[in-house]
C-alpha positions in Angstrom: 5.5 -14.3 -32.7 3.1 -11.8 -30.7 -0.3 -12.7 -30.0 -2.3 -9.9 -31.5 -4.8 -8.3 -29.3 -7.4 -7.8 -31.7 -10.2 -5.9 -31.6 -11.7 -7.5 -28.4 -8.6 -6.8 -26.5 -8.8 -2.8 -27.4 -12.6 -2.5 -26.7 -11.7 -4.3 -23.1 -8.9 -1.7 -22.2 -10.9 1.2 -23.8 -13.7 -0.2 -20.8 -10.8 -0.4 -18.4 -10.1 3.1 -19.2 -13.4 4.2 -18.9 -13.5 2.7 -15.5 -10.2 4.1 -14.5 -11.8 8.0 -15.7 -14.7 7.3 -13.5 -13.0 6.0 -10.6 -9.9 8.5 -10.4 -9.9 11.2 -13.5 -13.6 12.3 -12.9 -12.9 13.0 -8.6 -9.3 14.9 -9.6 -11.5 17.1 -12.0 -14.1 17.2 -9.4 -11.7 19.1 -6.7 -10.2 21.7 -10.0 -13.8 22.5 -10.3 -15.0 22.9 -6.7 -12.0 25.3 -5.8 -13.9 28.5 -6.4 -11.7 31.4 -6.5 -13.8 32.5 -2.9 -11.5 29.9 -1.2 -8.0 30.6 -3.0 -7.3 33.4 0.1 -7.0 29.5 2.2 -3.8 29.4 0.3 -2.7 32.8 0.8 -2.4 32.1 4.3 1.5 31.1 5.8 0.3 28.2 7.9 -0.7 26.3 5.0 2.7 26.2 3.3 4.1 25.7 6.5 2.1 22.5 7.0 2.6 21.5 3.1 6.4 21.7 3.7 6.4 20.0 6.9 4.7 17.4 5.2 7.1 17.2 2.7 10.1 17.0 4.9 8.4 14.3 6.9 7.6 12.2 3.6 10.9 12.8 2.5 12.8 12.2 6.1 10.8 8.9 6.2 11.6 7.6 2.9 15.5 8.6 3.7 15.3 6.3 6.8 13.2 3.6 5.5 16.0 3.1 2.9 18.6 3.3 5.6 17.2 0.1 7.3 15.0 -1.8 4.5 18.2 -2.0 2.1 20.5 -4.0 4.7 17.4 -5.3 5.7 16.4 -6.9 2.7 19.8 -7.8 1.7 20.1 -9.9 5.0 16.5 -11.4 4.8 17.3 -12.5 1.2 20.8 -14.3 1.4 22.1 -14.2 4.8 22.5 -18.1 6.5 20.7 -17.0 10.0 18.7 -19.8 12.2 14.6 -19.0 11.9 15.0 -16.3 8.9 11.5 -17.2 7.3 10.0 -16.3 10.7 12.2 -13.2 11.5 11.4 -11.8 8.1 7.8 -12.7 8.5 7.4 -10.8 12.0 9.9 -7.8 10.3 7.0 -7.5 7.9 4.4 -7.6 10.1 3.6 -3.7 10.4 3.1 -3.4 6.3 0.2 -5.1 7.1 -1.8 -2.5 9.8 -2.5 0.9 9.9 0.4 2.7 11.2 -2.0 3.9 13.6 -1.4 0.8 15.5 2.3 1.0 15.9 1.8 4.7 17.5 -0.7 3.2 20.1 1.9 0.8 20.9 4.7 2.8 21.1 2.5 5.3 23.4 1.8 2.9 26.1 5.6 1.5 26.1 6.9 4.9 26.4 3.8 7.4 26.9 3.5 6.9 30.6 7.3 8.6 31.4 7.0 12.2 31.0 10.3 11.9 29.3 9.4 8.9 26.6 6.1 11.4 25.8 7.9 14.4 25.4 9.9 12.9 22.4 7.0 11.0 21.2 4.4 13.4 20.6 6.7 15.0 18.8 7.9 15.4 14.7 10.8 13.2 16.1 8.6 11.2 17.1 6.2 10.6 14.5 9.4 10.4 12.4 10.4 7.1 14.1 7.2 5.9 14.2 6.6 5.8 10.5 9.7 5.3 9.6 9.9 1.7 11.8 6.2 1.0 10.3 7.3 1.4 6.8 11.0 0.4 6.1 9.8 -3.3 6.0 8.3 -2.2 2.4 11.8 -1.6 1.6 13.0 -4.7 3.3 10.5 -6.8 1.5 11.0 -5.4 -2.2 14.8 -5.4 -2.1 15.0 -9.1 -1.0 12.6 -9.2 -4.1 15.0 -7.9 -6.0 18.1 -9.7 -5.0 16.4 -12.8 -4.9 14.8 -12.7 -8.6 19.1 -11.7 -9.6 20.6 -14.3 -12.0 22.4 -16.4 -9.8 25.6 -17.2 -12.1 26.1 -13.3 -11.6 26.8 -13.9 -8.0 28.5 -16.8 -8.4 31.0 -15.5 -10.5 31.4 -12.0 -8.3 32.0 -15.0 -4.9 35.1 -16.4 -6.7 36.7 -12.9 -6.2 35.0 -11.2 -3.1 34.0 -11.6 0.4 30.1 -12.0 0.8 29.4 -8.7 2.0 31.2 -7.0 -0.8 29.3 -9.3 -3.0 25.9 -8.0 -1.3 26.9 -4.0 -1.6 28.5 -3.9 -5.3 26.3 -6.9 -6.5 23.1 -7.7 -5.0 22.1 -4.4 -3.9 22.6 -2.6 -7.2 20.8 -5.2 -8.7 17.5 -4.5 -6.7 17.8 -1.0 -8.0 14.5 -0.7 -9.4 12.7 -2.3 -6.6 14.2 -0.3 -4.1 13.0 3.1 -6.1 9.3 1.1 -6.2 9.7 1.2 -2.1 11.2 4.2 -1.7 7.9 6.2 -4.3 5.4 3.7 -1.8 6.9 5.1 1.6 6.8 8.4 0.4 3.8 8.2 -0.8 2.3 6.7 2.1 3.8 9.1 4.2 2.5 12.0 3.0 -1.1 10.7 3.1 -0.7 9.3 6.3 -3.1 10.8 9.1 -3.8 8.4 11.7 -0.6 8.6 13.2 0.3 12.0 13.3 -2.9 13.3 14.6 -2.6 10.5 17.5 0.8 12.1 18.2 -0.4 15.6 17.9 2.1 16.5 15.0 -0.1 18.6 12.5 0.5 17.6 8.7 -1.0 18.6 5.5 -3.5 16.2 5.1 -5.1 17.1 8.7 -6.1 20.3 7.3 -8.1 18.8 4.3 -9.4 16.5 6.6 -10.6 19.3 8.6 -12.6 20.7 6.6 -14.2 17.8 5.4 -14.6 15.9 8.7 -16.0 18.6 10.7 -19.7 19.8 11.3 -19.2 22.4 8.7 -18.7 20.7 5.4 -16.2 23.0 3.5 -15.7 21.6 0.5 -14.3 24.5 -1.6 -11.1 25.4 0.8 -10.9 21.3 1.0 -10.4 21.4 -3.1 -8.2 24.6 -3.0 -6.2 23.2 -0.1 -6.0 19.7 -2.4 -4.2 21.7 -5.7 -0.6 21.7 -4.0 -1.4 18.2 -3.5 -2.2 16.9 -6.7 0.6 18.8 -8.3 2.8 17.0 -6.2 1.2 14.0 -6.6 1.5 14.5 -10.7 5.3 14.9 -10.3 5.7 11.5 -8.1 3.7 9.8 -11.3 5.9 11.7 -14.1 9.1 11.0 -12.3 7.9 6.9 -11.2 7.3 7.2 -15.9 10.4 8.2 -16.2 12.2 6.5 -14.1 10.7 2.9 -15.5 9.8 3.7 -19.2 8.0 1.1 -20.7 9.5 -2.0 -18.0 6.6 -1.1 -15.5 5.9 -5.2 -15.2 9.7 -5.8 -15.2 10.3 -3.6 -12.3 8.7 -6.0 -10.1 10.1 -9.6 -11.0 8.7 -12.3 -8.3 11.1 -14.7 -9.2 12.5 -16.5 -6.4 15.8 -18.2 -7.6 17.2 -20.8 -5.8 21.1 -20.8 -4.5 23.5 -21.2 -1.3 22.9 -18.7 1.1 25.7 -16.1 2.1 27.9 -16.4 5.6 27.4 -12.7 6.5 28.3 -13.1 9.7 26.7 -11.7 13.2 25.8 -9.0 12.6 23.6 -10.4 10.2 22.3 -12.8 13.1 21.9 -9.2 15.2 20.3 -7.0 12.7 17.7 -9.8 11.7 17.0 -10.0 15.2 17.0 -6.5 15.6 14.4 -5.8 12.5 12.2 -8.6 13.9 11.9 -7.2 17.7 11.7 -3.6 16.1 8.4 -4.5 14.4 6.7 -6.4 16.8 7.4 -4.4 20.0 4.7 -2.3 19.5 2.1 -4.5 18.7 3.2 -7.2 21.6 2.8 -3.9 24.0 -0.5 -3.4 22.5 -1.8 -7.1 22.6 -0.1 -7.1 26.8 -2.1 -3.4 27.0 -5.5 -4.9 25.8 -5.8 -8.8 26.4 -7.2 -8.0 29.6 -10.4 -6.9 27.7 -10.5 -9.2 24.8 -13.5 -10.3 26.7 -15.7 -7.0 26.6 -14.7 -6.5 22.8 -18.3 -7.7 21.6 -20.0 -4.7 23.0 -17.8 -2.4 21.4 -17.5 -4.2 17.7 -20.9 -3.8 16.8 -20.9 -4.4 12.9 -17.2 -3.0 12.1 -15.5 -6.2 11.1 -18.4 -7.4 8.9 -18.3 -3.6 7.2 -14.4 -3.8 7.0 -14.3 -7.2 5.5 -17.3 -7.1 2.9 -16.3 -3.5 1.6 -12.3 -4.9 1.0 -13.4 -8.4 0.0 -15.2 -6.9 -2.6 -12.3 -4.7 -3.9 -10.1 -7.5 -3.9 -12.6 -9.1 -6.2 -13.3 -6.7 -8.7 -9.6 -5.6 -8.6 -8.7 -8.8 -9.5 -11.0 -9.7 -11.9 -10.9 -6.5 -13.8 -6.7 -6.5 -13.0 -6.9 -9.2 -14.9 -6.6 -8.3 -18.3 -4.7 -5.0 -17.8 -2.4 -7.1 -15.6 -1.8 -9.4 -18.7 -1.9 -6.2 -21.1 1.0 -4.5 -18.9 3.0 -7.8 -18.8 2.7 -8.1 -22.5 4.0 -4.4 -23.0 0.4 -3.1 -24.5 0.3 0.7 -24.3 -2.9 1.5 -23.9 -2.4 -0.4 -20.5 0.3 1.7 -19.2 -1.6 4.6 -19.4 -4.5 3.1 -17.7 -2.2 1.7 -15.0 -0.6 5.2 -14.3 -3.7 6.8 -14.3 -4.5 4.3 -11.3 -1.2 5.1 -9.6 -2.3 8.9 -9.5 -4.9 7.4 -7.7 -2.4 5.6 -4.8 0.2 9.2 -4.9 -2.4 11.4 -4.4 -3.3 11.4 -0.4 -6.9 10.0 0.7 -7.9 13.2 2.4 -7.7 15.1 -1.4 -8.8 11.9 -3.0 -11.9 12.2 -0.7 -12.5 15.9 -1.4 -12.8 14.8 -5.0 -14.7 11.8 -4.4 -17.3 13.8 -1.9 -17.7 16.2 -5.0 -18.0 13.9 -7.6 -20.7 11.7 -5.9 -22.7 13.7 -3.1 -25.2 14.9 -4.9 -29.1 13.1 -5.6 -28.2 11.3 -8.5 -26.1 9.2 -7.2 -27.2 8.9 -3.7 -27.8 5.1 -3.6 -24.1 4.7 -4.6 -22.9 7.9 -1.8 -25.1 6.6 0.9 -23.9 2.9 0.9 -20.7 1.0 1.4 -20.2 1.2 -2.2 -18.6 4.7 -2.2 -15.8 2.7 0.2 -15.9 0.3 -2.6 -15.2 2.9 -5.4 -12.7 5.1 -3.2 -10.5 1.6 -2.3 -10.7 0.8 -5.9 -8.7 3.7 -7.0 -6.7 3.8 -4.1 -5.2 0.1 -4.5 -6.2 -1.4 -7.9 -3.0 -0.4 -9.4 -1.3 -3.4 -7.0 -3.4 -6.4 -8.1 -2.6 -4.9 -11.6 1.7 -4.9 -11.3 1.3 -7.9 -9.3 -0.6 -9.9 -12.2 1.9 -8.2 -15.0 4.9 -9.1 -13.0 3.5 -13.1 -13.6 2.1 -12.8 -16.9 6.0 -10.6 -18.1 7.8 -14.1 -16.6 6.1 -16.7 -18.5 6.5 -17.1 -22.0 3.4 -15.9 -24.5 3.8 -19.8 -26.6 0.9 -21.2 -24.6 -1.4 -18.1 -26.3 0.1 -18.0 -29.2 -0.8 -21.8 -29.7 -4.3 -21.1 -28.2 -4.5 -18.3 -30.7 -3.7 -20.7 -33.4 -5.9 -22.7 -32.6 -9.2 -20.3 -33.2 -9.3 -19.3 -29.2 -10.2 -15.6 -28.8 -9.2 -13.1 -26.8 -11.5 -13.5 -23.8 -11.0 -17.5 -24.1 -7.0 -17.4 -23.9 -7.6 -15.3 -20.6 -10.2 -17.5 -19.3 -8.5 -20.7 -20.5 -4.8 -20.1 -20.8 -3.7 -17.4 -19.0 -5.8 -17.3 -15.6 -5.1 -20.8 -15.2 -1.5 -20.2 -15.6 -1.1 -17.3 -13.4 -3.5 -18.3 -10.5 -0.5 -17.4 -8.1 -0.6 -14.0 -9.4 -3.9 -13.6 -8.6 -4.1 -15.2 -5.5 -1.2 -12.7 -4.7 -2.6 -10.1 -6.1 -6.2 -10.3 -4.1 -4.2 -10.9 -1.1 -2.7 -7.9 -0.9 -5.2 -6.0 -2.4 -7.9 -7.2 0.4 -5.3 -6.8 3.1 -4.2 -3.2 2.2 -8.1 -2.3 2.2 -8.3 -3.9 5.3 -5.8 -1.4 6.9 -6.7 1.8 5.4 -7.8 4.1 7.5 -7.7 7.4 6.0 -9.7 5.9 2.9 -12.4 5.1 5.0 -12.7 7.9 7.9 -13.7 10.7 5.3 -15.9 7.9 3.6 -17.5 5.7 5.3 -21.7 5.3 5.9 -23.8 5.5 8.6 -23.4 2.8 10.4 -20.6 1.3 8.4 -17.7 2.4 9.9 -15.0 -0.6 9.7 -12.7 -1.6 12.6 -10.3 1.2 11.7 -12.5 3.3 11.9 -14.5 2.0 15.2 -10.4 2.2 17.0 -9.5 5.4 15.5 -12.8 7.2 16.8 -12.8 5.3 20.5 -9.4 6.7 21.1 -10.0 9.2 21.9 -12.9 9.0 24.6 -12.6 5.1 25.1 -11.6 3.2 27.4 -7.5 2.6 26.7 -7.8 -0.9 27.0 -10.4 -1.6 25.0 -9.1 0.4 22.4 -6.4 -1.7 22.4 -8.0 -4.7 22.4 -10.1 -3.8 19.5 -6.6 -3.3 17.8 -5.5 -7.4 18.9 -8.9 -8.6 17.2 -8.0 -6.1 14.4 -4.9 -7.9 14.4 -6.4 -11.4 14.6 -8.8 -10.5 11.3 -5.5 -9.3 9.3 -3.7 -12.5 10.0 -6.1 -15.0 9.4 -6.5 -12.9 6.3 -3.1 -14.0 5.5 -3.3 -17.1 6.1 -5.8 -18.1 4.0 -4.3 -16.3 1.5 -0.9 -17.6 2.1 -2.3 -21.7 2.1 -4.2 -20.4 -1.5 -0.8 -19.1 -2.7 0.8 -22.1 -1.6 -1.4 -24.5 -2.7 -1.6 -22.7 -6.4 1.6 -24.1 -7.5 1.9 -24.7 -11.0 
C-alpha cells in the first residue's frame, strides 16, 4: 500500500518549488539577463578560455587524485582490522569540515619558508596537491558508507573463496560505486568553485576572474555575468550527468545503513594506509596550530563579531534547511517526482560555483526594494540555502528510503493528514536523520568562504572572511591563531551534533 500524497503534500511541494525557484532559478536567470551584448567582448579574449580550461583541468585532476586516495582509504576505514580505526578515520575526515584555505596556510608554514618548497607550493602542482589532500576524505567517507551498507551475506560468500584484499577489490568497492560517483561529483564541483586556496597559492582560476569583477571597487556586473555563462552551462551538464547516472534512485544512492560484521585482516598495508591518511590530513592543521598558539591570547583584538556573524547565519540556514528538508526529503525518499525536480534544481545551486551564484544574487537582490534583505545577514542565509539545502534533503531522504512506510500507512488509515504524519510519525522516527542533516548543513555553512566573501553585509563578515582578508596584511601568527579558533568552533559544533545523533537512536 502506498500512502497517497494528497492535496496537502502536492501544495507543500509546489510551495517548496516556488521557494527553490526564488533561491536558484531567479539568480541564474538574472545572470543571463545581465549578460548584455556590450560585455560579450570579455569572452573573446583568449585569457578567459585559458582560465576556464585551467580550472576544468584542475578540477578533473583533483577529482582523479581524490578517487585514487579515497577509494582504498574508504575500504580500509570501512572494513579493516586496525587499532584505533575510528580515531584515525575521524582525523582523516577533519579537512572536509574546514576551508581548504586553512590547509594551504598550514602547508605554507611547513614548506613555504624554504625557497625550494615555496616554488612547488605556489604553483599549479601545489594547488593540486593541497586540494587533493583536502577533498580526498570526501571520497573516503562516501566509499566507507557504501561498503558498510552492503549486505553481509554477499561479503561472507566471497570470503569463502577469496582472500581479503580480493574481496575488497572485487566485491566491496564495486558495490559502493554509486557513493564513489557521488563523491567524485562533489569533489569536482567544490574544486571548480574553490577560490581561497588557489588565490593564496597564486594560481589563477576562472572563479577568480568572476570574483575580481564583483569584489573590486568598480562593480562590473555585466562582465561578471558574461563570464558566468560558460560555468552555468558546465553546471547544467553536471546536473544532467547526475540525473542520468542515478535516474530515479536519488534517495537510495546514499544509503546510510551500517551493517555489523566481522572486520577483515588486510595486513600491515592497511595499518600503514590508515595512519598515513590521518597524518596527511592533520599535518597542515597541526602546523597551523603550532604557529598560532602563541597568539591565541590576542585573538580577541581581531575577532570582533565574526564568530557570532558566522554562527548566526549558519544556524539559521541549517534550521530552515532541515525543517524544509523534512517534507522534501520525505517526498524524495518515497519517490515523488516533484521532489526529484526540486532537489535537482537545488543541486544546480551547488554545482554552480559560489562566484557565479553570487553574480546572480547580486543582480537579483541588489535593488532598493530588496535592500532590507541584501543589506543584512539575510542575503547570506539565502545564498547558503541555495548552495547547501540539497545536502539536508538528500540525508533525510536516505533515512526515509531505508524505513518501511507501514507506520505512515497506519496513521493515514487512522485519519492523520499529511502534516500530522510528518510531525507525529516521520519526524520522531527519522530524528537521527534530522540531526545529521542539521549538523552537516551547519558545518558546510561554517566552512564556506567563497559565498561569504562575496555577499557578507557591512560589518557582518564571518570568521572565514576575517581570516582570508587578514592573511594579506595581518600578522601571520594572528591569522593562524584565528584559524585555530575557527577549528575549535567547528569541533564544538561537531561534538554537539555527534552527541545529538547518538542520543537520538530509535
